[in-house]
Phi, psi and omega in degrees: 000133182290142175265003183279133173278325178238126175230130178231132181230128175063036181288123176231132180239129182233144169241095187067235178274350184275129178266119182266322175227129193239097172059046186275137171249127181223139175223124176251113184286147184302127176078005181247169179251121176258125176263137174241114188244143176171165180285172170301134181086001181284343180107358185292321178289326176294325174300316179300314182296323178294324183280350180237010177068032184244023179294140180291164179301137179092353178257129183246159181221145173226160181129175182242145179219142174238133177239111184057038178082357182256130180299140178238129178277106183294340179262018183293165179289165178299324179296318179293319178296330180298338178278350181248305182291133182089356177238278177288324184238132176231158184233130172249120186271165180296318185247112183297341177299330182277346182246346179256140180274118183293347183267353182243147176293157186295324180298318178299319183289325177297322186267358187301325182256007181281138178281354182298136179239156181100129187300312183295318180296321180291323175301314181294321183290321181296322177295318179294317180297319178294320179296326179300328181256018172079028181245143179286162184299329183295341178299335178303332182267354185264158176265157183306322183292347180273359184247158173287168180301318179295320179291322177299319180293324178293325175296317180298320179292318177300320180295321180294323184278352185294336180270006181051060186287162175265337178227125177243123176255119184247112183264097181053053190288340184241015185305316187263012183263149175291166191295323181288321176294320177302315181296318180298316182294316181292323175296321178297314179298320179296319180295315178295323179298316179292319184293327186251355186067029184285145175265139184234128172249118186250113177267124184204155170254358182273101184293327178296318177295317181296319181296322185278329192251345187257142174277317183234161187214140166234141180248124182252144173211129177051040175084002179235161175267121183261343179201146178210161177152186174297137186303317181299321181290319181296317182286328179289326184210073180297135185263322184276140179304326180293317177298319177298319180294319177299316180297318180294322179296324181284327189249348189246013180293140181265128182281129173279138187214197180109099180291127186260067186292335184264350182288151177293156181286132178259332182212131176221123173249121187240124173059039182291134175226132176215123176231123182279149182301130179090350180273143179280332184245158176284135175289324175227129189230095176058057182262131175237126181226138180228132180232131182264162181309130176075005184266152171245113184245133182259149170235118187237148178170170179285172170303133181090000181285341180106358186294321179289325176297320175301313180299317181293327175293319182299320183267002175089011178276343171228148176256119180294147177289326178218159176101171181230153176232126181235140177224165174278113182285156177303131178079003181245150179268331183260181180275149175225142177296137182298334179291342181267356183269149171286161177305321180293319178295319180293323179296325180274348177274320185211138176228161182231145170247118186279165179290322191252102181289342180295317182269347183275339183252140179283116184293344183273347184254151173285162180299318180299319179298316180297318181290323178295323177299317179295321178293322178295319177298318179297318180296319178294324178296321179296313184292332182266349186258348183078007180257117182287347179085164178278150182303133173081005184274343173288131186234165176252169178301314181299319180295319180297316179297317180296322181300326183259014172080028179246146176297146180295338178295342179293345179301335182269357182267162172256160184307327183298337181270003181249153174287170179301319179295320179293321177298320181292325178293326174297318178299321178294317178300318181296321179294329181279348185304317180281004184053059184291154175283324180239130176244122177262118181253106181263093183056037193286346177245006185292337182266002184265146174290166194297320183288320177291322175303316178298320180295318180293319178295321175296321177299314179299322178296320180292320178296324175300316183287317187277322186249359184067029182294135177255137187233131168255113192251109180264126182199156169259356186269101182293332177297315177295318178305316182296327185278330191241343187258149177274316177229163182218143171249129178258122182248143174215127176053042174087356183241152170276118182259344179198144176209157180157182174305137186304312182301319182290316182296318183281335179276321183227067182296140180263327183269139181298331178294319177298319178296323178297316177300317181294321180294335183275352181291131178304130179090354179283160181302330180268001183285172183287149176289159180297315181251144173242156182259159182303137178092349177295141175267153176301150179303143180298150184275020179055057188300332181295337185239347182288141175292153178289165178298326179297320179293324179296321177295318184298328181297336180252010177086019181280171178238082188289155178233118186281353182290149176286151181294142177272169181302324183285339187265338180282134180304137179249242183292000000 
């Protein structure tokens, strides 16, 4: 008798004459975690869509599938899939914006697929479901846009688990989360999996996460499976050259370094304070950050630590209540307050790459149109600023695409035809169009698979060397911080709690919060073991150091309310 809860044989997915997934066999054993690893475009997300009946119009599928021993028609109608998806099988997507309805409160969305009936019972269950994923009861009354990215993903996971599914397919579910939140979510899934005997299929480009969290593994490339086996065996001795290359890309990137203590200051934020209306606490509380010419400086912390608010203040998307921000203006040797710069000068002084490429790119425009618009803005800035620019810094659309590892033919595509990683690379290209002196990267590589991530980090290193580009790097990924940054600022609850050379801070952290962040990194000595035993509780969320939910809201500009939900405000029937 088969122990597999999910069996797929000969799955082929086609878009016209193009084969997207080619004759794939997959088996997810009951109660175990199957990891599916591969780069953007490898076919892993298309595999997920085929297994959940979410293939786009014009895409066809063939092959056989069994779910708990029962045949499933992969080409069934949406109505037929509705009896399976959201009940036996649920899907957690990479970006919660695509799975959460912006028009409904979070509590309603958590309970939408729950079979529980009765107003009082539903009120109690929504509070319990939110608590399971580390969210306070008041989140039931909030809308998705009022939450940070990490909190939105936890709401999406709570909503997926409300139907008590037997199979959960998670497509890059923790990509954009800080390391401690990532650990909490994965520990929660592991605990629920053991308690319910649930089967988990984890789609990821994070090899460290796959090695630590998966029992079994398949490696995909160009729509085919190139390697499979027990996860421990695959990572201990990868057989296929592609698997070996992925492993080397994840573990072998060379960190560019060299503290530039003597270089002039390119960016200085002094005494920044920001408190959002309705918030009890400051999102940013007397923060001072300094970045020198050609330096890459990191700001690390959990969701709600204030790091994104700092980034938004630096680029002018938020106005600090107190403090000053100075940058090196185009054509100038010294610092100038950003408030004294024209919009064109500020655009050429500092640019930002956002965390979420879905909301950063206009879905109605082609990639070429967006990049040409950015180049046109840069050209107007040059003509109006009196700065002729540095030699070779004017670029073309084709050059920008090539710089970020995309084919020039992508200029004719729209964002919907690109993977999440490809969309983020377009966002990076657009930010580079004005040839800025300072580039602020707000989680800008968190959505990329490891080999493409390595290429983008190498690109940033080359730009630092060739153009003297200065980078303020916002991230929750301490591994990336170690590889690319010269110095690092550690933020917690709006304050900088530790700073210094990256190697020193990560090797010998002085603040207990920094040590907590390091312990939460997958594969670290303090990280979770691959296997847990029955009765184990999820790892504690480091309550002594985690920001409050109100602080997490404040980091994204929300207006939190600390009051508990009243009977009338909690979703009922």
